[in-house]
C-alpha positions as CSV (number, residue, x, y, z in Angstrom):
1,M,11.3,-10.7,12.6
2,R,10.7,-11.4,8.9
3,I,9.5,-8.9,6.3
4,L,5.9,-9.8,5.2
5,S,5.9,-8.5,1.7
6,H,8.3,-9.5,0.0
7,G,6.9,-7.4,-25.9
8,H,5.2,-10.7,-25.2
9,S,1.9,-11.2,-26.9
10,W,-0.9,-12.4,-24.6
11,A,-4.6,-11.9,-24.0
12,P,-6.2,-11.2,-20.6
13,T,-8.6,-14.2,-20.8
14,P,-8.0,-17.2,-18.5
15,P,-7.8,-20.5,-20.3
16,T,-10.6,-23.1,-19.7
17,D,-9.3,-26.7,-20.2
18,R,-6.5,-28.1,-18.2
19,K,-3.9,-28.2,-21.0
20,E,-4.6,-24.6,-22.0
21,Y,-4.6,-23.7,-18.3
22,D,-1.1,-25.1,-17.6
23,A,0.2,-23.6,-20.8
24,G,-1.3,-20.2,-19.8
25,I,0.5,-20.3,-16.5
26,L,3.8,-20.9,-18.2
27,T,3.1,-18.1,-20.8
28,V,2.2,-15.6,-18.1
29,R,5.2,-16.5,-15.9
30,A,7.5,-16.2,-18.9
31,A,6.0,-12.8,-19.7
32,L,6.7,-11.7,-16.1
33,T,10.4,-12.3,-16.6
34,E,10.6,-9.7,-19.3
35,F,10.4,-6.6,-16.9
36,E,11.9,-5.8,-13.5
37,L,8.5,-5.5,-11.6
38,G,7.5,-8.9,-13.0
39,R,10.7,-10.5,-11.9
40,F,10.4,-9.1,-8.4
41,L,6.8,-10.4,-8.2
42,L,7.9,-13.9,-9.3
43,S,10.7,-14.0,-6.7
44,N,8.8,-12.4,-3.8
45,L,5.0,-12.9,-4.4
46,G,4.6,-9.3,-3.0
47,L,5.8,-5.8,-3.3
48,N,8.4,-4.0,-1.3
49,G,8.6,-0.3,-0.7
50,Y,10.3,0.5,-4.0
51,W,7.9,-1.4,-6.2
52,T,4.9,-0.2,-4.3
53,S,6.1,3.4,-5.0
54,Y,6.6,2.5,-8.6
55,V,3.0,1.3,-8.9
56,L,1.6,4.3,-6.9
57,L,3.5,7.0,-9.0
58,H,2.8,5.4,-12.3
59,P,-0.2,7.6,-13.2
60,D,2.0,10.7,-12.8
61,K,5.1,9.2,-14.5
62,G,5.1,6.0,-16.5
63,R,1.5,6.5,-17.8
64,H,2.9,9.5,-19.8
65,T,6.3,8.2,-20.8
66,R,5.2,4.6,-21.4
67,L,8.6,3.6,-20.1
68,S,9.4,0.8,-17.7
69,S,11.7,1.0,-14.6
70,D,14.8,0.4,-16.7
71,G,13.9,3.0,-19.4
72,T,12.7,0.5,-22.0
73,P,9.1,0.5,-23.4
74,L,6.5,-1.1,-21.2
75,T,5.7,-4.7,-22.2
76,D,2.1,-5.6,-22.8
77,L,1.8,-7.4,-19.5
78,E,3.5,-4.6,-17.4
79,A,1.2,-2.1,-19.2
80,W,-1.8,-4.2,-18.2
81,L,-0.7,-4.4,-14.6
82,L,-0.1,-0.7,-14.2
83,D,-3.0,0.6,-16.3
84,R,-5.8,-2.0,-16.2
85,C,-5.2,-4.5,-13.3
86,P,-8.2,-3.8,-11.0
87,I,-6.3,-4.1,-7.7
88,F,-3.4,-2.0,-9.0
89,L,-5.8,0.7,-10.1
90,A,-7.5,0.5,-6.7
91,T,-4.1,0.8,-5.0
92,Q,-3.3,4.0,-7.0
93,E,-6.7,5.5,-6.1
94,R,-6.2,4.5,-2.4
95,F,-2.9,6.4,-2.5
96,R,-4.7,9.6,-3.8
97,T,-7.3,9.2,-1.0
98,F,-4.6,8.9,1.7
99,R,-3.2,12.2,0.5
100,Q,-6.6,13.9,0.4
101,L,-7.3,12.7,4.0
102,T,-3.9,13.7,5.4
103,Q,-3.3,17.1,3.8
104,P,-6.0,19.1,5.6
105,H,-4.6,18.1,9.0
106,I,-1.0,19.3,8.3
107,A,-0.1,22.1,10.7
108,S,2.9,23.6,12.4
109,G,4.5,21.6,15.1
110,M,3.0,18.3,14.0
111,R,4.7,15.0,14.3
112,L,3.7,12.5,11.6
113,A,4.8,8.9,10.9
114,S,4.4,6.4,8.1
115,I,4.4,2.8,9.3
116,P,5.5,0.9,7.3
117,S,6.9,3.7,5.4
118,G,8.1,2.1,2.2
119,V,9.4,5.1,0.2
120,M,7.1,7.3,2.3
121,D,5.3,8.7,-0.7
122,D,2.1,9.2,1.4
123,L,3.9,11.9,3.4
124,L,6.6,13.2,1.1
125,T,4.2,14.1,-1.6
126,L,2.1,16.4,0.6
127,T,2.4,20.2,0.8
128,Y,4.0,21.7,3.9
129,A,4.0,25.4,2.8
130,G,3.3,27.8,5.5
131,T,4.1,25.4,8.3
132,E,6.9,25.3,10.8
133,N,8.6,22.6,12.9
134,V,6.9,19.7,11.2
135,E,8.7,16.4,11.7
136,L,8.2,13.2,9.8
137,T,9.3,9.7,10.7
138,A,9.7,6.8,8.3
139,V,9.4,3.5,10.2
140,D,10.0,0.2,8.3
141,L,11.5,-3.2,9.0
142,D,13.2,-3.2,5.5
143,P,16.5,-1.2,5.5
144,A,16.3,-1.0,1.7
145,S,12.9,0.7,1.8
146,L,14.3,3.2,4.4
147,E,17.2,4.0,2.1
148,H,14.8,4.6,-0.8
149,A,12.8,6.8,1.5
150,R,15.9,8.8,2.5
151,R,16.8,9.4,-1.2
152,A,13.2,10.4,-2.0
153,Y,13.3,12.9,0.9
154,E,16.6,14.4,-0.4
155,R,15.1,14.8,-3.8
156,T,12.1,16.7,-2.5
157,G,14.2,19.4,-0.8
158,L,11.4,19.8,1.8
159,P,12.5,22.1,4.6
160,I,11.3,19.7,7.3
161,K,13.0,17.2,9.6
162,V,12.7,13.5,8.7
163,D,13.9,10.6,10.8
164,F,14.3,7.0,9.5
165,E,13.9,4.1,11.9
166,E,14.3,0.4,11.3
167,K,11.6,-1.1,13.5
168,D,8.9,-3.7,13.6
169,A,5.4,-2.1,13.5
170,W,4.2,-4.4,16.3
171,T,6.9,-3.3,18.7
172,L,7.3,0.4,18.1
173,G,8.2,1.1,21.7
174,S,6.8,4.7,21.4
175,I,4.2,6.2,23.7
176,E,2.2,9.2,22.6
177,R,4.9,10.3,20.2
178,W,3.0,11.2,17.0
179,D,-0.1,13.3,16.0
180,L,-0.9,11.4,12.9
181,I,0.2,8.0,11.5
182,T,-0.5,6.6,8.1
183,S,-0.2,2.8,7.5
184,N,-0.8,0.8,4.3
185,G,0.2,-2.7,3.3
186,L,0.6,-4.7,6.5
187,N,-2.9,-6.0,7.3
188,I,-3.4,-7.4,3.7
189,Y,-0.5,-9.8,4.5
190,V,-1.8,-10.9,7.9
191,E,-4.5,-13.6,8.2
192,D,-4.7,-13.6,12.0
193,D,-7.3,-11.1,13.2
194,R,-5.7,-10.9,16.6
195,R,-2.4,-10.0,15.1
196,C,-4.1,-7.2,13.2
197,V,-5.6,-5.9,16.5
198,A,-2.2,-6.0,18.1
199,L,-0.8,-3.9,15.2
200,Y,-3.5,-1.3,15.7
201,Q,-2.9,-1.3,19.4
202,S,0.8,-0.7,18.9
203,I,-0.1,2.3,16.6
204,A,-2.7,3.6,19.1
205,A,-0.1,3.6,21.9
206,A,2.3,5.6,19.7
207,L,-0.3,8.3,19.0
208,R,-1.0,11.3,21.2
209,P,-4.5,11.7,22.7
210,H,-7.0,12.2,19.8
211,G,-4.3,11.4,17.3
212,L,-5.3,10.4,13.8
213,F,-4.7,7.1,12.1
214,I,-5.1,6.7,8.3
215,M,-5.1,3.1,7.1
216,S,-6.6,0.9,4.4
217,F,-7.8,-2.7,3.8
218,I,-8.8,-4.9,0.9
219,T,-12.4,-6.0,0.8
220,P,-13.7,-9.5,0.0
221,P,-14.1,-10.2,-3.7
222,D,-17.9,-10.4,-3.5
223,Q,-17.9,-6.6,-2.8
224,W,-15.7,-5.7,-5.8
225,R,-17.1,-3.6,-8.7
226,A,-14.3,-3.9,-11.2
227,Y,-14.3,-1.5,-14.2
228,N,-13.9,-4.5,-16.5
229,A,-15.0,-8.1,-15.9
230,E,-12.4,-9.5,-18.3
231,D,-9.6,-7.7,-16.4
232,L,-10.9,-9.0,-13.1
233,N,-11.0,-12.6,-14.4
234,F,-7.4,-12.3,-15.6
235,Q,-6.4,-10.8,-12.3
236,R,-7.8,-13.8,-10.5
237,F,-5.9,-16.1,-12.8
238,L,-2.7,-14.2,-12.5
239,F,-2.6,-13.6,-8.8
240,R,-4.2,-16.8,-7.6
241,D,-3.0,-19.5,-10.1
242,A,0.0,-18.2,-12.0
243,L,1.4,-16.1,-9.2
244,P,-0.2,-16.8,-5.8
245,V,0.7,-13.5,-4.2
246,K,0.8,-13.0,-0.4
247,W,-1.6,-10.0,-0.2
248,Q,-4.7,-12.2,0.2
249,S,-6.0,-11.2,3.6
250,M,-9.3,-9.5,3.1
251,R,-11.8,-8.0,5.5
252,D,-15.1,-6.2,5.3
253,E,-15.8,-2.8,6.8
254,K,-17.6,-4.3,9.8
255,A,-14.6,-6.4,10.7
256,I,-12.1,-3.5,10.3
257,K,-14.3,-1.2,12.5
258,A,-14.5,-3.9,15.2
259,Q,-10.7,-4.4,15.2
260,L,-10.0,-0.6,15.3
261,S,-12.5,-0.1,18.1
262,E,-11.0,-2.9,20.2
263,A,-7.6,-1.3,19.6
264,G,-8.8,2.1,20.9
265,F,-9.9,4.0,17.8
266,E,-13.1,5.7,16.7
267,V,-13.6,5.4,13.0
268,L,-14.5,8.8,11.5
269,S,-14.9,7.8,7.9
270,V,-14.4,5.0,5.4
271,I,-13.8,6.1,1.8
272,Y,-14.1,3.5,-0.9
273,D,-12.4,3.6,-4.3
274,N,-14.5,3.4,-7.4
275,Q,-14.2,-0.4,-7.6
276,G,-14.9,-1.0,-3.9
277,M,-11.6,-2.9,-3.4
278,F,-9.2,-0.9,-1.3
279,P,-11.0,1.6,1.1
280,A,-9.1,4.1,3.1
281,V,-10.1,4.7,6.8
282,L,-9.7,7.8,8.9
283,A,-9.8,7.0,12.7
284,R,-9.1,8.9,15.9
285,K,-7.6,7.6,19.0
286,H,-9.8,7.5,22.0
287,S,-8.5,9.7,24.8
288,R,-9.3,7.0,27.4
289,K,-6.9,4.5,25.8
290,S,-3.1,4.7,25.3
């Protein structure tokens, strides 16, 4: 099974005529080679667990230090990606929403999983004070992401048990194992709606009766309310023309609710980010379905 994701001067204004357009693509692609995140995007057209974590944690780390992953100052393009790119800002806000949705449900004896886990920031950054016998599971098809998750867990010093399992999310092979599952980053790479339903069915089977599922989706562009129109235009040029990324599978709320319902879930809430790009969903497994 394949893994699905994986100081230059420039201005965030897409070129207009063909000659400038071609030159603009070359300029942006050259700028991407100047920092590690950009080079990974060029090679993979998506983000793995490590680089997703890098983007998510930037507001608490790199935004203050202004340093890149290798300790050098952020280039202009990397700073734009991390601080102004609309979909990256929505991703960072989505991460905060996941934590806000999950934290109130943490209780002693719970079993939680992150699928796919990446570095498992969604669970490792929560507070477990006052709880006992909580167990976390990181499930990912990428062994490198699981190793990063293991190292992140060791750095936290959390007094909880964590398991790391290299598995495909569509074939978990678990029945009523977990109380709560978080999942981000798979459906945006999957165009086939039936395959998305199959993913949610796999997760539903792995949840205990009335278990909670926290997931997200990217909305169609006509629903976006970007902070800055110029930044949105440049994002379109960057991720459609210069760097045709793989995370282009978008769905509206109605479609997501229908898929989750078919898979055996009741949607409790849909929480939109300020730009309406990357909503988070809290759903509960129906007791009548496994």
